C-alpha distance (Angstrom), angle and dihedral (degrees) to the residues before:
residue distance angle dihedral
L1 . . .
E2 3.77 . .
G3 3.82 93.6 .
G4 3.78 91.0 50.5
R5 3.77 91.4 47.3
R6 3.80 92.2 51.3
M7 3.81 90.8 49.0
H8 3.82 91.9 52.9
E9 3.78 93.5 44.6
Q10 3.82 90.9 54.7
Q11 3.81 93.9 52.5
E12 3.76 125.1 81.9
T13 3.78 110.7 -122.5
R14 3.77 137.7 164.0
F15 3.79 90.0 -138.9
K16 3.75 125.8 88.6
I17 3.78 110.7 -131.1
E18 3.77 119.2 -158.8
Y19 3.78 121.9 -169.5
M20 3.78 123.7 -147.8
E21 3.74 129.9 -171.8
V22 3.77 113.3 -135.6
P23 3.79 126.7 -179.2
A24 3.77 117.6 -105.0
L25 3.77 114.9 -112.2
A26 3.78 118.4 -129.8
I27 3.79 103.4 -141.0
S28 3.78 120.1 173.6
S29 3.77 129.5 -168.4
T30 3.81 87.5 -120.7
D31 3.81 89.5 58.3
I32 3.81 91.2 48.2
R33 3.82 92.5 50.6
A34 3.81 91.2 47.2
R35 3.81 92.3 50.2
V36 3.80 92.1 50.3
G37 3.79 91.1 45.5
D38 3.81 90.3 52.2
G39 3.81 91.8 47.7
R40 3.81 93.1 -112.4
P41 3.82 121.0 139.4
I42 3.79 124.5 -97.9
R43 3.78 94.9 -171.8
Y44 3.81 111.8 132.5
L45 3.80 89.5 18.5
T46 3.81 93.8 77.6
P47 3.81 133.7 19.6
E48 3.81 114.1 -78.8
P49 3.85 94.1 -112.6
V50 3.82 88.5 57.5
V51 3.80 91.5 50.2
A52 3.81 90.0 49.9
Y53 3.82 92.8 47.8
V54 3.81 93.3 49.0
H55 3.80 91.3 50.8
K56 3.81 95.7 40.7
H57 3.80 91.8 53.8
A58 3.82 94.9 36.5
L59 3.79 91.4 -125.3
Y60 3.80 121.8 -178.9
Q61 3.80 95.1 11.4
G62 3.79 105.9 165.2
A63 3.81 91.0 2.6
S64 3.80 96.2 139.7
């Protein structure tokens, strides 16, 4: 993050960039499987292609 921030701060831009600190989320594969098994969403917890693959192939149904 810091390298990217420095790079942006050194460039002229017409956009205002604001930085926010957000806590890291601890997401385990066990949690993902349990959520899918319970019918709860995993969107935003994994990349969209992973979400689509899990649903397309009906993975982890009844896993909890």
